[in-house]
C-alpha positions, 0 to 999 in steps of 0.5 A, a space after each residue: 454754638 449756642 442753641 440755634 445760634 452760631 457764636 464766634 469769639 475773637 479775643 486778644 490779650 493786649 492792653 484793651 480799649 479805654 472805657 470812653 473809647 469802648 463806649 463810643 464804639 458800642 454806641 456806633 454799633 448798637 444805634 442803627 441811626 448813627 452815621 458811619 465814622 471814619 474809624 471802625 467802619 469795618 465793625 459797623 459794616 459787619 454789624 449793619 449787614 448781620 442785623 439787616 439779614 437776621 434782625 437786631 438780636 444778632 451781630 457783634 458784642 464787644 467787651 474789653 479790659 486791661 487784659 484784652 478785648 473780646 468780640 463775639 459775633 452771633 448769627 442764627 444757624 438756620 439762616 434761611 428762615 431768618 433771611 425770609 423773616 427779615 425780608 418780610 419785615 421790610 
């Protein structure tokens, strides 16, 4: 919980994602115009839906190193106001 946001952190202690692959994943997540690829479609789908409902300041953030990978999902706690604001933007 972070101020008015809900943050869910999921991590593992695996070997991590190679830096070049991590950059490709981040590019697909953070660029709304990126075409969906055959890999990581679940991550992209979650990212697009959260941003559509709540705005670009919310969604997934991924970090990784040789000690594992961490994914943080952030959404507003007061979702009704954010959904209303998002529908007004469209």
